[in-house]
C-alpha positions in Angstrom: 19.9 0.8 -17.7 20.9 1.4 -21.2 17.5 -0.1 -22.1 15.6 2.8 -21.1 15.7 6.8 -21.9 17.2 9.6 -18.9 13.2 10.4 -19.3 11.8 7.3 -18.7 13.9 7.0 -16.0 13.2 10.6 -14.7 9.4 9.4 -14.7 9.6 6.2 -13.0 11.8 7.9 -10.0 9.1 10.7 -10.1 6.4 8.0 -9.7 8.2 6.3 -6.9 8.2 9.8 -4.8 4.6 10.4 -5.3 4.1 6.9 -4.5 5.7 7.3 -1.3 4.2 10.5 -0.7 0.6 9.1 -1.4 0.8 6.1 0.8 2.5 7.8 3.7 -1.2 10.5 3.4 -3.8 8.2 2.2 -2.9 5.0 0.0 -2.5 4.5 -3.3 0.8 4.8 -4.4 0.8 2.0 -6.5 -2.0 3.5 -8.5 1.3 5.3 -9.9 4.2 3.0 -9.7 2.5 0.0 -11.2 1.3 1.8 -14.1 4.6 3.6 -14.9 6.8 0.1 -14.8 4.1 -1.3 -17.4 4.3 1.9 -19.3 8.3 1.3 -19.5 7.9 -2.2 -21.1 8.2 -4.4 -18.0 6.0 -7.3 -17.9 3.0 -7.3 -15.7 4.5 -10.3 -13.0 7.9 -8.6 -13.0 6.7 -4.9 -12.7 4.5 -6.2 -9.6 7.7 -7.4 -8.0 9.8 -5.1 -8.5 7.0 -2.2 -7.1 7.0 -4.1 -4.3 10.6 -4.4 -3.5 10.6 -0.4 -4.5 8.3 0.5 -2.1 9.3 -1.2 1.1 12.1 1.2 2.3 9.4 4.0 1.6 6.9 2.6 4.1 9.3 1.7 6.6 10.3 5.4 6.6 6.9 6.9 6.8 6.1 4.1 9.6 9.1 5.4 11.4 8.1 8.9 11.3 4.3 8.0 12.8 6.5 5.9 15.5 5.3 8.4 18.3 1.7 7.8 17.7 1.9 4.4 18.3 3.0 4.6 22.2 -0.6 4.0 23.7 -1.0 0.4 21.6 2.6 -1.2 22.4 4.3 -4.0 21.0 1.5 -6.6 21.3 -0.4 -5.1 18.8 2.3 -4.3 16.3 3.5 -8.2 17.1 0.0 -9.4 15.8 0.1 -6.7 12.8 3.6 -8.2 11.9 2.9 -11.6 11.9 -0.3 -11.8 9.8 1.4 -9.2 7.6 4.5 -11.5 7.0 2.3 -14.6 6.6 -0.3 -12.8 4.2 2.3 -11.0 2.2 3.7 -14.5 1.4 0.6 -16.3 0.7 0.1 -13.2 -2.1 3.2 -13.0 -3.4 3.0 -16.9 -4.3 -0.5 -16.3 -5.6 1.2 -14.0 -8.1 3.7 -16.4 -9.4 1.8 -19.2 -9.4 -0.9 -16.8 -11.7 2.4 -15.7 -14.3 1.9 -13.2 -16.8 -1.1 -13.6 -19.2 -3.4 -14.5 -16.4 -1.9 -11.6 -14.2 -2.1 -9.1 -17.6 -5.6 -10.0 -18.0 -6.5 -9.1 -14.1 -5.0 -6.2 -14.0 -7.6 -3.4 -15.1 -10.2 -4.9 -13.0 -7.3 -4.4 -10.1 -6.7 -0.8 -10.7 -10.4 0.1 -11.0 -11.1 -2.3 -8.1 -8.5 -0.6 -6.2 -9.6 2.7 -7.0 -12.9 2.1 -5.9 -12.0 1.1 -2.6 -10.0 4.3 -2.2 -13.2 6.1 -3.1 -14.8 4.6 -0.3 -11.9 5.5 2.1 -14.0 8.8 2.9 -17.3 7.2 3.7 -15.4 4.4 5.7 -14.3 7.5 7.7 -17.4 9.6 7.9 -19.1 6.3 8.9 -16.6 5.7 11.8 -17.1 9.0 13.1 -20.3 8.5 13.2 -19.7 5.4 14.9 -17.7 7.4 17.6 -20.4 10.2 18.2 -23.1 7.8 18.7 -20.9 5.9 21.1 -21.0 2.7 19.4 -17.2 2.5 18.9 -16.0 -1.0 19.8 -13.8 -1.4 23.2 -10.4 -0.7 21.7 -8.3 -3.8 21.2 -9.0 -6.3 23.5 -7.7 -9.7 23.2 -10.6 -10.3 21.3 -10.5 -7.4 19.1 -6.6 -8.5 18.7 -7.9 -11.4 17.1 -10.4 -10.1 14.6 -7.8 -7.7 13.6 -5.0 -10.2 13.1 -7.5 -12.2 10.9 -8.6 -9.5 8.8 -5.3 -8.2 8.4 -3.8 -11.3 7.2 -6.7 -11.1 4.5 -5.5 -7.7 3.5 -2.0 -8.9 3.6 -2.9 -11.5 0.7 -4.4 -8.9 -1.3 -1.1 -7.1 -0.3 0.9 -9.5 -1.4 -1.0 -10.1 -4.7 -1.3 -6.4 -6.0 -0.9 -3.7 -3.3 -2.7 -0.7 -4.7 -5.6 -0.1 -2.1 -4.6 -2.1 0.8 -3.9 1.0 2.7 -7.6 2.1 2.6 -8.3 -1.9 3.4 -6.0 -1.5 6.9 -7.7 2.0 7.6 -10.8 0.2 7.1 -10.1 -2.6 9.3 -8.4 -0.5 11.8 -11.8 1.6 12.5 -14.3 -1.9 12.6 -11.7 -2.6 16.0 -12.2 1.0 17.3 -9.5 3.1 16.5 -10.5 6.6 15.6 -7.1 8.9 15.3 -6.2 9.2 12.2 -2.3 9.5 12.6 -1.7 6.6 14.6 -3.8 4.8 12.0 -1.8 5.9 9.6 1.4 4.8 11.4 0.1 1.4 11.9 -1.2 1.3 8.5 2.2 1.7 7.2 4.1 -0.2 9.4 1.5 -3.0 7.8 2.3 -1.8 4.6 6.1 -2.4 5.2 5.9 -6.0 6.2 3.5 -7.0 3.5 5.5 -5.6 1.0 9.1 -7.0 2.9 7.3 -10.6 2.6 6.2 -10.2 -0.2 9.7 -8.8 -1.6 11.6 -11.7 -0.3 9.1 -14.3 -1.9 9.6 -12.6 -5.2 13.1 -11.6 -4.8 13.5 -15.6 -4.0 11.3 -16.5 -7.5 14.1 -14.3 -9.2 10.8 -12.0 -10.4 12.5 -8.1 -9.5 14.0 -5.9 -11.9 17.0 -4.6 -9.7 18.0 -1.7 -11.2 14.6 0.0 -11.4 13.9 -1.6 -8.2 16.8 0.7 -7.0 15.9 3.8 -8.5 13.0 3.7 -7.4 13.4 2.7 -3.9 15.1 6.1 -3.2 12.3 7.9 -4.5 10.2 6.3 -2.2 12.0 7.2 0.5 12.0 11.0 -0.1 8.4 10.6 -0.7 7.8 8.4 1.8 9.3 10.6 4.4 7.9 14.0 2.9 4.3 12.2 2.8 4.8 11.4 6.8 5.6 15.2 7.4 2.8 16.5 5.2 -0.4 14.1 6.7 0.7 15.2 10.3 0.3 18.8 8.9 -2.0 19.2 6.5 -5.8 17.7 5.0 -5.5 14.7 2.3 -8.8 16.0 0.2 -6.0 17.0 -3.1 -4.0 14.0 -2.7 -7.4 11.9 -2.6 -8.4 13.6 -5.6 -5.3 12.8 -7.7 -5.5 9.2 -6.6 -8.8 8.6 -8.1 -7.9 10.4 -11.1 -4.8 8.3 -11.6 -6.8 5.4 -10.7 -9.2 5.9 -13.2 -7.6 7.0 -16.3 -4.8 4.2 -15.8 -7.2 1.3 -15.3 -9.0 2.3 -18.3 -6.1 2.6 -20.4 -4.6 -0.8 -19.4 -7.9 -2.3 -21.2 -6.4 -1.3 -24.4 -2.8 -2.5 -23.9 
């Protein structure tokens, strides 16, 4: 890592810890790691690929921490999510490789600001789900039709996640709410497993294409594991409002800043 200062490496590691924590608790971790890689001088497409690889271990770590909350739904739901995650993540990653640095660089500010807007919508969506539940209008949970509908929605979210990733957690929580899930810990667990397989599929595609900066990916992967484990533990104990506001602030600032770089 001779091209990076110790301070730069420390900041990348810290951003990965923060991303793992935020992804486990509320989503939006890419809004920390991706701008950090850009600031370190990594090109946009390579930064996106490196980020996807780095966040895979943290997503699996936090997903496993929520595994006890998933017992109600069993392997069929997991199978639907995994299949659509893998396929969608691959398609999204291929789109990144086809877009190239020039187009992707032009899209970056809009992707970050758009992802932040999705994150802001997370809380209104949660309140909407609660109102639907209170009014008795929650759909039957995960019947056969709901599973197919979830698979289609999740495939589209996974394409977006493979292409960029920031905000896909918010979209996954929304899709799970639409099919009738209301327990936030169960939804977080499913979201983290879905994100892990989206990132894994995208990561394999990026690796085959030779787009990953491996030394930085390894450093940040360790940080994402630390953050993913800690964030999942915290998410089961505390509220998420403070983390939510930090994510919004980071997203708006970095999105605005990327217009000038």
